N, C-alpha and C positions, 0 to 999 in steps of 0.2 A: 382389726385384722382384715386382711385382704381376702379375696376369693381363694379358696384352698388350692394348692398344687396337689395333684393326684399322683401318688408314687406307687406304682405297681411293683411288687417284689415276689419272686418265686423262691420256693424252698424255705418258706417262712419259719418252719419249726427246726431248721438246722442250726448248726453251731455258728456259721458265719452270720446268718440273719439275727441270731440272738445277740451278737455283738454290733449289729448294724441298725436294727429297727429303732432302738431306743435313742440312738444319736440323731437319727432323722427326726423322730418325734419331739426331741428336746428343742429343736430349732437351730441346732448347730450348723446344719448344712445350708438351709435356705433363709435363715435369719429368724430371730425371736418374734418378729412382727409379721411373719409370713405363715399362715396356717397351712397345715398339710392334712391330706387324707391318705391313709395307708390302705392299699388294696393288696391283700396277701394271698398267695396261692400255695396250696399244699396237696399232696396225694390224699385220697380218702382215708387211708389207714393212719395218717398223721394228723387228721383234723382235730382230734382230742388234744394233742400236744400243742397245736397251734392256738387253740382256744385258751390254753394256759398262758401262752405268750401274750395273747391279747389282754388277758386279765391283768398281767403284770404291767403292760403298757397303760392300761386304764388307771391302775393303782399309783402310777407315777404322777398323775394329774398334770401332765404337760400342758401348759396354756396353748401351745402351738398345734397340738393334736386335735384336729376338728372331728375326725371320724375314722373308724376302722372297718374295713370290709374283709371278711374271711370267706374263702370259697375254694372248692376243688375243681371249679369250672374256669378254664383259662380265658374264655371269652368274657365272663363276668368280671374277672380281675383286671383285664385290659381295658374295660369300658371307661372312656374318658381320660385315660392315663396320659399325663404330661411327661413323666419320666418312668422308664421301665428298667429295673435292675434284675437281670436274669441270673440269679445265684444258683438255683437248683439245677442239677444235672446228674446223670447216672455215673457213679464213681467207678474207677477201674477195679475189676474183681481179680481174684487169684488167677494167674496164667494169662490174663488178657493182654494182648498187644495194643499199641496205640491205635492201629487201624481198626481193631475190634471195638475199641471205645468210641471211636468216631462214628462207626456204623450204628452202635447202640444208641447214641445220643441223637442221631440224625432225625428220626421221626418225632422226637420230643420238640426239637427246635423248628421243625417244619410246621407243626401244629401251632407253636407259639408265634411264629412269624405270621401265619394266617390270622391268628386272633388279634395281633397288633394291627395288622392291615385293616381288619374289619371294624375294630372297636376303639382304637386309641385316639387321642386328641390330635388335631391337625399339626400341633407343634411338638409331637412326641419325639423324645430322644431315648436311645436304647444303649445300655451298657451290659455286655455279657461278661459275667464272672465265672460261670460254670465251665469247667474244662472238658475237652480241649477248646478253649474260648475263642481262638481265632476262627476256627472252622465252624464252631457252633454259631458264631456271629454271621459268618458267610451264609449259612443255611437260613438263618432267621431273616437276613436282609433279602435274600432271593425270594422268600415266601411272603414278603411284605412289599410288593412292587409299587404300591401307591405312596409309600413313604420314601422321601428322598434318601439316596444311598449314604449321604454324608451325615445322616442322623445316627449311624450305627458305630459303636465302639466295642472293642474287646479289651479287657483290662491287662495292661502291662505295667500299671502303676506300682503294683507290689514289687515287681522286679526292679523298677527304678528306685523305690525306697530301700530295698535290700542293698542295691549297688551303692547308693549314697552312704549308707551306714558303713559298709565295708571300706570304702575309701577314707571316710572320716576317721575310722578307727586306725587304719594303717598310717594315716598322716598325723595322728595324735591331735586332731582338732574336732570342732563341733560339726555335726551334720549340716548346720546352717551355712557352713563355709563351702559346701559342695554345691555347685550350680551346673545346670544344663546337662544332667545325666540322662542320656538317651538310651533306650532299649530299642534295637532294630529287630523287626521280623516277627517271629513266632514266640508265643508264651510256651516254651518247651525247653528241653535240654539244649536245643540249638539256638536259643535266643542269643542276641549279641549285645552285651553292654559296651557302649562306645567310650573307649578310653582316650580317643583322639580329640574329642571336642569338650569334654567335661573339664571344669576348672575347680581348683581347691584354693581357697583364699585369694581368688582372682588370678591365679596362675594356672597354666595348663597342667593337668595331672601328669602328663608325660615328663614335665620338668620337676615335679615334686616327688614322684615315686618311680621305682625301678620298672623299666619296660617289660622285663621278663615276668615280674609279678603281675603287671596289668594284663599281659597276654595270656598268662597261665593261671596262677592261683586265684586271682581276682575273678576272672571270667568263669572259671570252674565253680567257685564258691557260690556266686550269684545263681548260676544255672541249676545247681544242685541243692540250693537252700531248702526248697520244699521237701525234698527227700530227707534231708538232714533233720528237719523238724519232725517229720513222721517217725524217724528212727529214735529221736530223743523223747518225744511225748506220747508216741503211739497213736497220734491223730494228726490229721493234716492241719495246715495253717487256718486259723479261724479269726482271731482278733486282728491279726495283721492284714488278712485279706479284706475284712470288713473295713478297716481303716483306709486301706488303699482304694477301695471302691468309693468311699466318701471323698477321698482326695481327688479322685478322677472326676467326680461330679463338680466339686468345688472349682477345679481348674477350668471348667467350661462355663461356670457362672460368675467367675471373677476375672477381671482383666489381667492378662499375663504381664508381669513387669517388663519394661523395655529391656531388650537384649537377652531375655530368658525364654525358655520353652520347657515343655513337659512331654512325657511319652504317652502315646495312646495308639492302639491298633485300629486303623481306620481303612476305608476302602482306598485302594491304590490308584484309582482313576486319575490320570493326568499328573501324577506325582513327578517331582523334578529329579528323581534318583534312578530312573530306568527300571523300576519294579513293574512287572507285567500288570496291566490293568485288571481290576476285578478281585485281586487278593485283599484279604484283611491283614494288613501289614503294619507293624508298629513303626511310627515315624516321630520325629520331633514336631510338636504342634504348638501353636499359640492360639489364644482366644481373646476376643474383645469383651467377653463376659456376658454375652447374650445367648450362650449355648452353642454357638457356631465355633468353628476352628479353621485354621489354615495350616498347611504343612510348611514348615520352615525350610527354605531352600539354602543351598550354598555350603552345606557342611561337607568337609573333605575326609577321606579315609586313607589310611596307609594300606599297603598290599595285604598285610595280615588281616586287617579288619574287613577289607573288601572281600577276601576269600570266605570269611565267616558269614558275611551278609549274603553271599551267593549260596552258601549252604542252607541258611534258614529260608531263603527264597525258594530253593528247590524242594525243601520239605513241605512248604505251604502249597506248592504246585502239586505235589504228590497227594496231599490231603484233599485238595480240591478235586482231584481225579477220583478219589475214593467215594466222594459224595456227589459226583456229577449228576447222578440220577435224581437227586433231590433239588437241583438248581434250575 
């Protein structure tokens, strides 16, 4: 076994992490011959539950799991971390508006960013899962000024996965047949699934499915899928969110196949699509497999899609203004 990769995870006793930690420890993500150290953060009140999770991890006897560190100290958890998965965040309470949620989470991600800056490994990469993830990622990035800005990601892979399944189901084909499904902008109800550039069985989706469906029902279903799951099971997405987080990491450590790309919300600095610099905005990305990425240029939009992308851009600008005092 090689030197362990240190993976810091927050919200370790929550449902998403219960579906995520075991898959990391099993070797699924970084490989069976790559040892990992899990460094897991929880609130003091949940440390007992986290100890139970750690006991289960130990009882699995994963050969790749080198060590487990449990703590309610964010600085301790971030020490030496090569990968940071920020899963924990304060959920929306009854009567809370999105702006209220953003303000409530702001101080959490301010402290987390500072802890990453002070303690993480030089090659650290950060994926923010906890919502509102784009703006939580923005706050984290600004409070870790010594970490290159292109190391930060907010997760829109769950939206990509949801969109691929909707298209495959509609077309009566396998999800494997759906390629280059891009989510633009914010992980919110104003996210924009790109129907102009996605293909189904090698053909443009606009040639395979009805345009009215793609602009209407498809877009709405993807944007509201999280709410539909809450309505159905009484709880928010957990297993699918965990799986998407692992997909997001795998896409950065595996070379992207030629001609393909994936969705990730990354800093918009110098992007080829005219999005204002400094936003955490979901783009089509490619990776050489070393953890880095590039934004794929040259994708075109129709007028309807362009208007939707302008809406999600404006929403992110509004969110940035709300937390401007933390940046």
